[in-house]
C-alpha positions in Angstrom: -9.7 37.4 -52.9 -12.6 38.0 -50.5 -13.0 41.6 -49.0 -13.0 42.3 -45.6 -16.8 42.2 -44.9 -17.3 39.3 -46.6 -14.4 37.4 -44.4 -15.8 38.9 -41.3 -19.7 37.8 -42.2 -18.4 34.2 -43.0 -15.9 33.8 -40.0 -16.8 35.6 -36.8 -20.0 33.5 -36.2 -17.7 30.5 -35.7 -15.0 32.5 -33.5 -12.5 33.2 -36.1 -10.3 35.6 -36.5 -7.7 36.5 -39.4 -4.8 38.7 -40.7 -4.5 40.4 -43.9 -0.8 40.5 -44.9 0.8 42.4 -47.8 3.3 40.0 -48.9 5.5 43.1 -50.8 5.6 45.3 -47.5 4.8 42.8 -44.7 2.2 45.3 -43.5 -0.3 43.5 -41.4 -4.0 44.4 -40.9 -6.0 43.2 -38.3 -9.6 41.9 -38.4 -12.3 43.5 -36.4 -13.0 40.2 -34.4 -9.1 39.9 -33.9 -8.8 43.3 -32.4 -12.1 42.5 -30.3 -10.4 39.4 -28.9 -7.2 41.1 -27.8 -8.9 43.8 -25.9 -9.0 46.6 -28.7 -5.1 47.5 -27.9 -3.5 50.4 -29.6 -0.3 48.6 -31.3 1.0 51.8 -33.0 2.6 51.2 -36.4 4.2 47.8 -35.5 1.4 45.4 -35.3 3.6 42.1 -35.8 6.3 43.3 -32.7 3.1 44.3 -30.5 1.6 40.7 -31.1 5.0 39.3 -30.6 5.6 41.2 -27.3 2.2 41.4 -25.6 -0.6 38.5 -27.1 1.7 35.8 -28.2 2.7 33.5 -25.2 6.6 33.5 -25.0 6.7 29.9 -25.5 5.8 30.3 -29.1 7.5 33.4 -30.3 10.3 32.0 -32.2 8.0 29.0 -33.8 5.5 31.7 -34.8 8.3 34.1 -36.4 10.1 31.4 -38.3 6.4 30.1 -39.9 5.8 33.8 -40.5 8.8 34.5 -42.4 8.8 30.8 -44.1 5.1 31.9 -45.3 5.7 35.2 -46.4 8.8 34.6 -48.2 8.8 31.5 -49.4 5.0 30.5 -49.7 5.3 27.8 -47.4 1.9 26.6 -45.8 1.7 28.0 -42.3 -0.4 26.0 -39.7 0.6 26.2 -36.1 -1.0 25.7 -32.6 -0.3 28.3 -30.4 -1.7 30.3 -27.2 -3.0 34.0 -27.3 -3.5 36.6 -24.5 -6.9 37.8 -24.9 -8.4 40.8 -23.8 -9.6 39.5 -20.1 -5.9 38.3 -19.1 -6.2 35.0 -20.0 -4.7 32.6 -22.5 -6.6 30.5 -25.1 -5.5 28.0 -27.6 -5.6 29.1 -31.2 -4.8 27.1 -34.4 -3.2 29.7 -36.7 -3.2 28.7 -40.3 -3.4 30.5 -44.0 -6.4 30.6 -46.0 -5.7 28.7 -49.2 -6.1 30.4 -52.6 -8.1 28.8 -55.5 -5.7 31.2 -57.6 -2.5 29.5 -57.7 -0.9 32.3 -59.1 1.1 35.2 -57.8 -0.9 37.2 -55.4 0.3 40.3 -53.0 -2.0 39.4 -50.5 -2.6 36.5 -48.1 -4.7 35.8 -45.2 -3.8 34.2 -42.0 -6.6 32.4 -39.8 -7.0 31.9 -36.0 -9.2 29.6 -35.3 -10.2 29.0 -31.6 -9.3 25.1 -30.6 -9.3 25.7 -26.9 -12.2 23.7 -25.7 -10.8 20.9 -28.0 -7.5 21.2 -26.6 -8.6 21.2 -22.9 -10.7 18.1 -23.7 -7.5 16.5 -25.3 -5.7 17.5 -22.2 -8.2 16.0 -19.9 -8.6 12.8 -21.9 -4.4 12.8 -21.7 -4.8 12.9 -18.1 -7.6 10.6 -17.3 -5.6 8.1 -19.5 -2.6 8.5 -17.6 -3.8 8.2 -14.1 -6.0 5.3 -15.6 -2.7 3.9 -16.8 -0.9 4.3 -13.9 -3.5 3.2 -11.4 -4.2 -0.2 -13.4 -0.3 -0.9 -13.3 0.0 -0.3 -9.5 -2.7 -2.2 -8.5 -2.4 -5.0 -11.3 -5.7 -4.2 -12.7 -6.5 -4.8 -16.3 -9.7 -4.3 -18.3 -11.5 -6.8 -20.9 -14.5 -6.6 -23.0 -16.5 -9.2 -24.4 -18.7 -8.5 -27.6 -21.6 -10.9 -27.1 -22.7 -10.9 -30.4 -19.6 -12.1 -32.0 -17.8 -13.3 -29.0 -14.8 -11.2 -29.6 -12.4 -10.7 -26.4 -10.7 -7.5 -26.2 -8.1 -7.4 -23.2 -5.7 -4.3 -22.4 -2.2 -4.4 -22.1 -2.4 -4.6 -18.1 -4.7 -7.9 -18.7 -1.9 -9.1 -21.2 0.6 -8.6 -18.8 -1.2 -10.4 -15.8 -1.9 -13.3 -18.0 1.9 -13.4 -19.1 0.9 -12.6 -22.5 2.8 -10.5 -25.0 1.6 -7.5 -26.1 0.6 -8.1 -29.6 -1.4 -11.3 -28.3 -5.1 -11.8 -29.7 -7.3 -13.7 -27.4 -9.3 -16.5 -29.1 -12.9 -16.2 -28.9 -13.1 -20.2 -28.9 -10.4 -20.4 -26.1 -12.0 -18.2 -23.6 -12.0 -20.8 -20.9 -8.3 -21.5 -21.7 -7.3 -19.1 -19.1 -9.1 -20.5 -16.3 -8.3 -23.1 -13.4 -10.0 -26.3 -15.0 -12.2 -26.6 -12.0 -13.8 -23.3 -12.6 -14.5 -24.0 -16.3 -18.6 -24.6 -15.3 -18.8 -21.8 -12.9 -17.2 -19.3 -15.5 -19.0 -20.4 -18.2 -22.5 -20.0 -15.5 -21.5 -16.5 -14.9 -20.9 -15.3 -18.6 -24.1 -16.9 -19.5 -25.9 -15.3 -16.6 -24.8 -11.7 -17.5 -24.7 -12.0 -21.0 -28.6 -13.5 -20.9 -30.2 -12.1 -17.9 -28.1 -9.0 -17.5 -27.0 -10.7 -13.7 -23.5 -9.1 -12.9 -20.4 -11.2 -11.3 -18.0 -10.2 -8.9 -15.7 -13.3 -7.7 -12.5 -14.3 -6.6 -11.3 -17.4 -9.1 -8.5 -19.4 -10.1 -6.8 -18.5 -13.8 -4.2 -19.8 -15.4 -1.4 -17.9 -17.3 -0.7 -18.6 -21.0 2.2 -21.0 -19.5 -0.5 -22.5 -17.2 0.7 -20.9 -13.7 -2.4 -21.0 -11.5 -3.2 -17.6 -9.4 -6.1 -15.7 -8.0 -7.5 -12.6 -9.3 -10.6 -10.9 -8.5 -12.7 -10.3 -11.7 -15.8 -8.4 -12.2 -18.2 -8.3 -14.6 -21.1 -5.8 -16.0 -23.4 -6.2 -18.9 -23.6 -3.3 -21.6 -26.9 -2.3 -23.1 -27.8 -0.6 -26.3 -30.5 2.2 -26.6 -33.1 -0.5 -26.6 -31.7 -1.9 -23.3 -30.4 -5.0 -25.1 -27.3 -6.7 -23.9 -24.5 -6.3 -26.4 -21.3 -6.9 -24.1 -19.8 -7.7 -20.9 -17.3 -5.1 -19.4 -15.1 -6.0 -16.9 -11.5 -6.0 -14.8 -9.1 -8.5 -13.6 -7.1 -7.9 -10.7 -4.2 -9.8 -9.6 -4.6 -10.5 -5.9 -2.6 -14.0 -5.9 -0.1 -12.6 -2.8 -3.1 -11.3 -0.9 -5.3 -14.5 -1.3 -2.5 -16.8 -0.7 -1.9 -14.8 2.7 -5.3 -14.8 3.2 -6.0 -18.3 3.0 -2.8 -19.1 5.2 -4.0 -16.4 7.6 -7.6 -18.1 7.4 -6.3 -21.6 8.0 -4.5 -20.3 11.0 -7.5 -18.5 12.2 -9.7 -22.0 11.8 -7.2 -23.7 13.7 -7.2 -21.4 16.6 -11.0 -21.3 16.4 -11.3 -24.8 16.7 -8.9 -25.0 19.8 -10.3 -22.4 21.3 -14.0 -23.9 20.7 -12.8 -27.3 22.2 -11.5 -25.6 25.3 -14.9 -23.8 25.6 -16.6 -26.9 25.1 -14.5 -28.7 27.8 -14.7 -26.2 30.3 -18.4 -25.8 29.9 -18.8 -29.9 30.1 -16.6 -30.0 33.3 -18.7 -27.2 35.0 -21.9 -29.1 34.3 -20.4 -32.6 34.7 -18.3 -32.2 37.8 -20.5 -29.8 39.5 -22.6 -32.9 41.3 -19.1 -34.5 42.3 -17.8 -31.5 43.9 -21.0 -30.6 45.4 -20.8 -34.0 47.0 -17.5 -33.9 48.2 -18.3 -30.5 50.1 -21.0 -31.9 51.9 -19.1 -35.1 52.9 -16.5 -32.6 54.3 -18.8 -30.8 56.3 -20.5 -33.8 57.7 -16.9 -35.4 58.8 -16.3 -31.9 60.8 -19.7 -32.5 62.4 -19.4 -36.5 63.0 -19.2 -37.2 66.8 -18.0 -40.9 66.5 -15.3 -42.9 65.1 -18.1 -45.1 63.2 -19.6 -41.9 61.6 -16.2 -41.0 60.2 -15.7 -44.4 58.7 -18.8 -44.7 57.0 -18.4 -41.2 55.4 -15.0 -42.1 54.5 -16.7 -44.9 52.5 -18.8 -42.2 50.9 -15.5 -40.6 49.9 -14.3 -43.7 48.2 -17.3 -44.1 45.8 -17.4 -40.2 44.8 -13.5 -40.5 44.1 -14.6 -43.5 41.7 -17.4 -41.7 40.1 -15.3 -38.5 39.5 -12.4 -40.7 37.9 -14.9 -42.5 35.4 -16.4 -39.1 34.8 -12.7 -37.8 33.9 -12.2 -40.4 31.5 -15.2 -39.8 29.6 -14.8 -36.2 29.2 -12.4 -36.9 26.1 -15.1 -38.4 23.9 -17.4 -36.0 25.3 -16.0 -32.8 24.0 -15.6 -34.0 20.5 -18.9 -34.4 20.1 -21.1 -31.8 18.0 -24.2 -30.4 18.7 -26.9 -31.2 16.7 -30.4 -29.9 15.8 -33.4 -31.5 17.4 -35.2 -32.1 13.9 -32.8 -34.4 11.7 -32.3 -33.5 8.7 -33.7 -35.7 5.3 -33.4 -35.5 1.7 -34.6 -32.7 0.0 -34.8 -31.9 -3.5 -34.5 -28.3 -4.7 -37.2 -28.7 -7.3 -39.7 -29.8 -4.7 -38.7 -26.9 -2.2 -38.9 -24.1 -5.2 -42.4 -25.7 -6.3 -43.7 -25.3 -2.9 -42.7 -21.6 -2.8 -43.4 -20.8 -6.2 -47.1 -21.9 -5.2 -47.4 -20.0 -2.1 -46.2 -16.9 -4.0 -48.0 -17.3 -7.2 -50.1 -14.2 -6.9 -47.1 -11.9 -6.3 -45.2 -13.4 -9.2 -48.0 -12.9 -11.5 -48.7 -9.1 -10.6 -45.0 -8.4 -11.0 -44.8 -10.4 -14.0 -41.5 -12.0 -12.7 -39.5 -14.7 -14.3 -38.0 -17.5 -12.2 -35.3 -19.5 -13.6 -33.9 -22.4 -12.0 -30.7 -24.9 -12.8 -30.3 -27.9 -10.5 -28.7 -29.9 -13.2 -25.4 -30.0 -11.0 -26.9 -30.6 -7.9 -30.8 -31.6 -7.6 -30.8 -32.7 -3.8 -29.1 -32.1 -0.5 -29.4 -33.4 3.0 -31.5 -30.5 4.8 -34.5 -29.6 6.9 -37.1 -29.1 4.1 -38.9 -25.9 6.0 -35.3 -24.0 6.4 -34.6 -24.6 2.5 -38.5 -23.2 1.5 -37.9 -20.5 4.2 -34.5 -19.6 2.4 -35.9 -19.5 -0.8 -38.9 -17.5 -0.2 -37.1 -15.0 1.7 -34.4 -14.8 -1.2 -37.3 -14.8 -4.0 -39.9 -12.3 -2.5 -36.7 -9.8 -1.7 -35.9 -10.0 -5.5 -39.5 -9.5 -6.6 -40.0 -6.5 -3.9 -36.9 -4.7 -4.9 -36.8 -5.0 -8.6 -35.7 -2.2 -10.8 -38.9 -0.5 -12.3 -37.5 0.0 -15.8 -36.9 -4.3 -16.1 -38.8 -7.0 -15.7 -38.0 -8.7 -12.7 -35.7 -11.8 -13.5 -34.6 -14.2 -10.9 -31.7 -16.8 -11.4 -31.5 -20.1 -9.3 -28.8 -22.4 -9.5 -27.0 -25.1 -7.5 -23.6 -26.6 -7.9 -20.8 -28.6 -6.2 -17.4 -27.3 -5.9 -14.4 -28.7 -4.3 -16.4 -30.8 -2.5 -18.8 -28.3 -1.2 -22.5 -27.6 -2.1 -23.8 -24.3 -3.0 -27.1 -22.4 -3.8 -26.9 -18.9 -5.7 -30.0 -16.7 -5.9 -29.3 -13.8 -8.5 -31.8 -10.8 -9.6 -31.7 -7.8 -11.8 -33.2 -5.6 -9.1 -31.9 -2.5 -7.8 -29.2 -3.8 -6.0 -27.4 -2.8 -2.7 -24.8 -0.4 -1.9 -22.2 -2.9 0.2 -20.1 0.0 0.8 -22.6 1.7 2.7 -24.6 -1.3 3.9 -22.3 -4.1 3.8 -21.5 -4.3 7.5 -25.3 -4.5 8.5 -26.6 -6.7 5.7 -27.9 -9.5 7.9 -29.0 -7.4 10.8 -32.3 -7.5 12.6 -34.9 -4.9 11.3 -32.1 -3.5 9.0 -33.4 -2.1 5.4 -31.7 -0.3 2.8 -34.7 0.7 0.4 -37.7 3.1 0.9 -39.8 0.1 0.5 -43.0 0.3 2.2 -43.0 -3.7 2.9 -39.8 -3.3 4.2 -39.1 -4.6 7.7 -35.7 -6.3 8.0 -36.6 -9.6 9.3 -36.3 -11.9 6.2 -32.5 -11.8 5.6 -32.0 -11.7 9.7 -34.0 -15.2 10.1 -32.4 -16.6 6.6 -28.8 -16.0 7.9 -29.7 -18.1 11.1 -31.3 -20.4 9.5 -28.1 -21.3 7.1 -25.6 -21.0 10.0 -28.1 -23.2 12.4 -27.5 -26.1 9.5 -23.5 -25.6 9.7 -23.5 -22.9 6.3 -22.7 -19.6 5.3 -24.3 -16.7 3.3 -22.5 -14.1 1.1 -23.9 -11.4 -1.0 -22.4 -9.7 -4.0 -24.6 -6.6 -5.4 -24.2 -3.6 -7.8 -26.6 -0.6 -7.5 -29.3 -0.7 -10.4 -27.7 -3.8 -11.6 -28.5 -6.7 -9.6 -27.6 -8.7 -6.4 -26.5 -12.3 -5.9 -26.7 -14.1 -2.5 -24.6 -17.2 -2.2 -25.4 -20.0 0.4 -22.7 -22.8 1.0 -24.6 -25.7 3.0 
């Protein structure tokens, strides 16, 4: 058996205190470190009783007494986690266990170790508490997590994701069947966004239709972000699914109602506008004839003026008949659109920005296979590409080579252009409402002037399209244009 000096020298550096117990007399002696931890108390002759009543937390007194009796009388192993009151008045977690003897024969002395495990116990509680909040939040918001290992193509789902997709808890997703749970019309889009994320680090955040295990289609909001190793290589994609089917259905119904109302309001506005312009001359003529009638001195003059009233009436009737056709016409731009190839417009932009691209070592990747041309104004398309590409290079991430991914495609009969980068990203929670405002900037860049996105938005909308943005700070940004 080690003597007190040896035990103290070995254990005190590890914040481990101990008792020595005479198994014949049950007499206990405390180590100097144990006495120091508990505030150098004066327990009198009954150290065990003082320990139970003044140092050990009351919740553990019964269990400790039972373990102590089994250990000292029956030589049963002693191992229990408990809380002790230290000299500062605060309770801390300790693991109490017996020191095993190499000599398996009879002995009259035993040692109980008190190992400080407070930090580990607190970390355990923190992990359990965080996991509780994560689990409850995920359940309440129908949000599940997933992970794709890009090296092995293995897919991992948490239980909430399995619940969202109507899968049993023991279901294991098949790596070769990863498009199985997306609506068929979205397969190409899903494959493209996973490819961009795994190859180029372009994150995604989309609302898309998925399918459950039993082929029920529903709406989800899904996000995906690249996972890098220490060598800045992409090793996986981590993301979440959120079931938004009810909200999305209500949103689509509401949007449909708003579109109908907006269309009706637009027609009413156009009608009022046309009436005010087309009928102004007729009303002016009628006012003039009315004044002349009042001033006419002879009956013949009045008859002549009445003939003019008849002409004005016929013209007014004809104008009213024409109004129904006029109000349905759409205003068009003065310059007629023509067929424009995306590749040609991009080559013009690259040629004009070649020095900037070379200086920043930027890489531009274009995929126009799914949609190679569009009926558009070429100058507008070149301006849009120029603004988005130069912005992507200007706001690059310093630690990464700027990569710009451009793709076009058709979806549900609509034409789309997406320009994605792996740059600084934009905090949309802070700047989203003023993203396309004039003179609005979001980074302290010396060349930022807040004009490019303002011009781009106006050009897109002038052609009857729309532009939206998704972005994650320090990950990248994607601009999506619907033509």
